[in-house]
C-alpha positions as CSV (number, residue, x, y, z in Angstrom):
1,M,-4.4,-101.5,-72.8
2,A,-4.9,-103.4,-76.1
3,T,-6.8,-102.7,-79.4
4,Y,-8.7,-105.7,-80.5
5,V,-10.3,-106.1,-83.9
6,L,-12.7,-108.9,-83.6
7,I,-13.6,-111.0,-86.7
8,P,-16.7,-113.3,-86.5
9,G,-16.9,-116.7,-88.1
10,A,-19.3,-117.8,-91.0
11,W,-22.9,-116.5,-90.9
12,L,-22.1,-114.0,-88.3
13,G,-21.7,-110.2,-88.0
14,A,-20.1,-107.8,-85.5
15,W,-23.2,-108.4,-83.4
16,A,-21.9,-111.7,-82.2
17,W,-19.0,-110.0,-80.5
18,E,-21.2,-107.5,-78.6
19,D,-21.1,-109.0,-75.1
20,T,-17.4,-109.9,-75.3
21,A,-16.6,-106.4,-76.7
22,R,-18.5,-104.8,-73.9
23,A,-16.6,-106.8,-71.2
24,L,-13.2,-105.9,-72.9
25,R,-14.1,-102.3,-72.8
26,E,-15.1,-102.4,-69.1
27,R,-11.5,-103.7,-68.7
28,G,-10.1,-100.6,-70.4
29,H,-9.4,-102.0,-73.8
30,T,-10.5,-100.9,-77.2
31,A,-12.7,-103.5,-78.8
32,L,-13.7,-103.2,-82.5
33,P,-16.1,-105.9,-83.9
34,L,-16.1,-106.0,-87.6
35,T,-18.7,-107.3,-90.1
36,L,-17.4,-108.7,-93.3
37,T,-18.8,-108.0,-96.7
38,G,-22.0,-109.9,-97.5
39,L,-22.9,-110.6,-93.9
40,A,-25.3,-109.2,-91.3
41,E,-25.9,-105.4,-91.9
42,L,-23.6,-105.6,-94.9
43,S,-25.5,-108.5,-96.6
44,D,-26.6,-106.3,-99.4
45,R,-23.1,-105.5,-100.4
46,G,-22.2,-109.1,-101.2
47,G,-22.5,-110.7,-104.5
48,P,-21.4,-113.8,-106.6
49,R,-17.8,-112.3,-106.7
50,T,-17.5,-111.9,-102.9
51,D,-14.7,-114.2,-102.0
52,L,-11.8,-114.7,-99.5
53,D,-9.8,-111.8,-101.0
54,T,-12.9,-109.6,-100.3
55,H,-12.8,-110.4,-96.6
56,I,-9.0,-110.0,-96.4
57,A,-9.4,-106.5,-97.9
58,D,-12.1,-105.8,-95.4
59,I,-9.8,-106.4,-92.5
60,T,-6.8,-104.7,-93.8
61,G,-8.8,-101.7,-95.1
62,F,-10.5,-101.3,-91.7
63,V,-7.2,-101.3,-89.9
64,E,-5.5,-99.0,-92.3
65,R,-8.4,-96.5,-92.7
66,N,-8.7,-96.1,-88.9
67,D,-4.8,-95.8,-88.7
68,L,-4.8,-98.7,-85.9
69,R,-1.5,-99.6,-84.5
70,D,-0.4,-102.5,-82.0
71,V,-3.5,-104.4,-83.2
72,T,-4.6,-107.7,-81.7
73,L,-6.4,-109.4,-84.5
74,V,-9.0,-112.0,-83.2
75,A,-10.3,-114.7,-85.5
76,H,-13.2,-117.0,-84.8
77,S,-13.7,-120.2,-86.8
78,Y,-14.0,-119.2,-90.5
79,A,-12.3,-116.0,-89.8
80,A,-9.0,-117.9,-89.5
81,A,-8.8,-117.8,-93.3
82,P,-9.1,-114.0,-93.9
83,V,-7.2,-113.1,-90.7
84,T,-4.3,-115.3,-91.9
85,G,-4.3,-113.3,-95.1
86,A,-4.6,-110.0,-93.4
87,A,-1.9,-110.9,-90.8
88,G,0.6,-111.4,-93.7
89,R,-0.2,-108.0,-95.1
90,L,-0.5,-105.6,-92.0
91,G,3.1,-105.4,-91.3
92,D,4.1,-103.5,-88.1
93,R,0.5,-102.5,-87.4
94,L,0.0,-106.0,-86.0
95,E,1.0,-106.9,-82.4
96,R,-0.8,-110.1,-82.0
97,V,-3.1,-112.7,-83.6
98,V,-5.6,-114.7,-81.6
99,H,-7.2,-117.8,-83.0
100,V,-10.4,-118.7,-81.2
101,D,-11.2,-122.4,-81.7
102,S,-9.3,-122.1,-85.1
103,A,-5.9,-122.3,-86.6
104,P,-4.0,-120.3,-89.3
105,F,-4.3,-121.3,-92.8
106,A,-1.4,-122.3,-95.0
107,T,-1.0,-120.9,-98.5
108,G,-3.3,-122.8,-100.9
109,M,-5.7,-123.9,-98.3
110,R,-9.5,-123.2,-98.5
111,M,-12.4,-123.8,-96.1
112,L,-13.7,-126.8,-98.0
113,D,-10.4,-128.5,-97.6
114,L,-11.2,-128.9,-93.8
115,M,-14.3,-130.9,-94.4
116,P,-14.9,-134.6,-95.4
117,P,-15.6,-134.7,-99.1
118,Q,-19.3,-135.8,-98.5
119,A,-19.9,-132.9,-96.3
120,A,-18.4,-130.4,-98.9
121,D,-20.5,-131.9,-101.5
122,Q,-23.7,-131.4,-99.3
123,L,-22.8,-127.7,-98.9
124,R,-22.2,-127.3,-102.6
125,Q,-25.5,-128.9,-103.4
126,Q,-27.2,-126.6,-100.8
127,V,-25.7,-123.5,-102.6
128,S,-26.6,-124.8,-106.0
129,D,-30.2,-125.4,-104.9
130,G,-30.4,-121.8,-103.7
131,D,-29.3,-118.7,-105.4
132,G,-25.8,-120.3,-106.5
133,W,-23.5,-118.0,-104.5
134,R,-24.6,-118.1,-100.8
135,L,-24.5,-120.8,-98.2
136,P,-27.4,-120.6,-95.7
137,M,-26.5,-121.5,-92.2
138,P,-27.0,-125.4,-91.9
139,S,-29.0,-127.0,-89.4
140,F,-27.7,-127.4,-85.8
141,E,-27.8,-131.1,-86.4
142,F,-25.3,-130.7,-89.3
143,L,-23.1,-128.1,-87.5
144,G,-22.9,-130.4,-84.4
145,L,-21.3,-133.1,-86.3
146,S,-18.1,-131.1,-86.4
147,S,-18.6,-128.2,-83.9
148,S,-19.5,-128.4,-80.3
149,L,-22.8,-126.6,-79.4
150,D,-22.0,-126.9,-75.7
151,G,-23.0,-123.9,-73.7
152,L,-25.7,-122.8,-76.2
153,D,-29.1,-122.9,-74.6
154,E,-32.3,-123.0,-76.7
155,D,-32.8,-119.2,-76.5
156,Q,-29.1,-118.6,-77.7
157,R,-29.6,-121.2,-80.5
158,A,-32.8,-119.4,-81.6
159,A,-31.2,-116.1,-81.5
160,L,-28.2,-117.3,-83.5
161,R,-30.5,-118.9,-86.2
162,A,-32.6,-115.8,-86.4
163,R,-29.6,-113.4,-86.8
164,A,-27.4,-115.6,-89.1
165,T,-27.1,-114.5,-92.7
166,P,-26.0,-116.7,-95.6
167,Q,-22.3,-116.9,-96.2
168,P,-20.9,-115.8,-99.6
169,F,-19.7,-119.3,-100.9
170,G,-16.6,-117.9,-102.6
171,T,-15.2,-117.4,-99.2
172,Y,-15.2,-121.2,-98.8
173,T,-14.1,-122.1,-102.3
174,Q,-11.3,-119.6,-103.0
175,R,-7.8,-120.8,-101.9
176,L,-5.6,-118.5,-99.7
177,A,-2.9,-116.7,-101.5
178,G,0.2,-115.5,-99.8
179,P,1.7,-113.7,-97.9
180,V,0.4,-115.5,-94.8
181,E,3.2,-115.1,-92.3
182,P,2.9,-112.2,-89.7
183,G,5.9,-109.9,-89.2
184,T,8.8,-110.8,-87.0
185,G,7.9,-110.7,-83.3
186,V,4.1,-110.9,-83.8
187,D,2.6,-112.7,-80.7
188,R,0.5,-115.8,-81.5
189,V,-2.3,-117.0,-79.3
190,L,-4.7,-119.8,-79.4
191,V,-8.0,-119.9,-77.4
192,A,-9.0,-123.6,-77.6
193,C,-12.6,-124.5,-76.8
194,H,-14.0,-128.1,-76.6
195,D,-13.4,-128.7,-80.3
196,F,-9.8,-127.7,-80.4
197,T,-8.8,-129.0,-76.9
198,G,-10.0,-132.4,-78.1
199,L,-7.9,-132.3,-81.2
200,L,-4.8,-130.9,-79.7
201,D,-4.9,-133.3,-76.8
202,A,-5.3,-136.1,-79.2
203,G,-2.1,-135.2,-80.9
204,V,-3.5,-134.5,-84.4
205,P,-0.1,-134.1,-86.2
206,M,-1.1,-131.2,-88.5
207,L,-2.2,-129.0,-85.4
208,A,0.9,-130.1,-83.2
209,F,2.6,-126.7,-83.9
210,L,0.0,-124.9,-81.8
211,N,1.2,-126.6,-78.7
212,Q,4.7,-125.2,-79.3
213,P,6.3,-121.7,-79.1
214,P,5.8,-119.1,-80.2
215,W,2.3,-120.1,-79.8
216,R,0.6,-119.7,-76.3
217,R,-2.6,-121.8,-75.6
218,F,-5.4,-120.8,-73.4
219,D,-8.3,-123.3,-72.9
220,L,-11.9,-122.3,-72.4
221,L,-14.5,-124.9,-71.3
222,T,-17.3,-124.2,-73.7
223,G,-18.4,-124.9,-77.3
224,H,-17.5,-123.6,-80.5
225,W,-19.3,-120.2,-80.1
226,P,-17.8,-118.9,-76.9
227,M,-18.7,-115.2,-77.7
228,L,-22.3,-116.3,-77.3
229,S,-21.9,-119.1,-74.7
230,A,-19.3,-117.6,-72.6
231,P,-18.7,-113.9,-73.5
232,A,-17.3,-112.8,-70.3
233,E,-15.0,-115.7,-69.8
234,L,-13.7,-115.2,-73.5
235,A,-13.1,-111.7,-72.5
236,A,-11.2,-112.6,-69.5
237,V,-9.0,-115.0,-71.5
238,L,-8.3,-112.4,-74.1
239,D,-7.4,-109.8,-71.4
240,T,-5.0,-112.4,-69.8
241,A,-3.5,-113.0,-73.3
242,V,-2.2,-109.4,-73.6
243,S,-1.2,-108.9,-70.0
């Protein structure tokens, strides 16, 4: 049986993983969703200095404090950035990294680099118009320009909107510092939803490595938030990946 540490994407907390975690536990696994600083129930712990390093420390600290071993670290969306940093620091505690509709970051990358300049400028303006350090969850119309909303019905969208919390913007602007490479022998898994299956099947050069060993790819026929749109199916894929 595996020990999963489940890291949510931007604007989300551990709550987003509840149904998937329950399904994993029913299969006999240990499933530990983690809320990052400044989000959900930890929103009051964030501040203008909350950045990518903060979230990397959240993950490594959680694993080390709980003396977890043979960890399967699961990253959804934005979480690819702090999970990449944590994977390079956890050494032999880490057995596997799973990227859900996301990919590992290279040294020097930041979230804003993944966006067209105009979209990045829109986000900067939104933060500037607010409190200067937090990014509220954009409209679904804006999110849908780059992320598939497939599988989310109106009730799920409403719940996502109601429970989302503003993202500390330093996590988007800070560049990832090394080390970023997991230890020798760490298993690497991609769960590709509609966004990533389209990119990979189109042969996008910067993602070509995800279709090659040591990466193992599993496709899931749903949109960018599978822990909400297809939690049982996601749990089944995560279970298969450790079998």
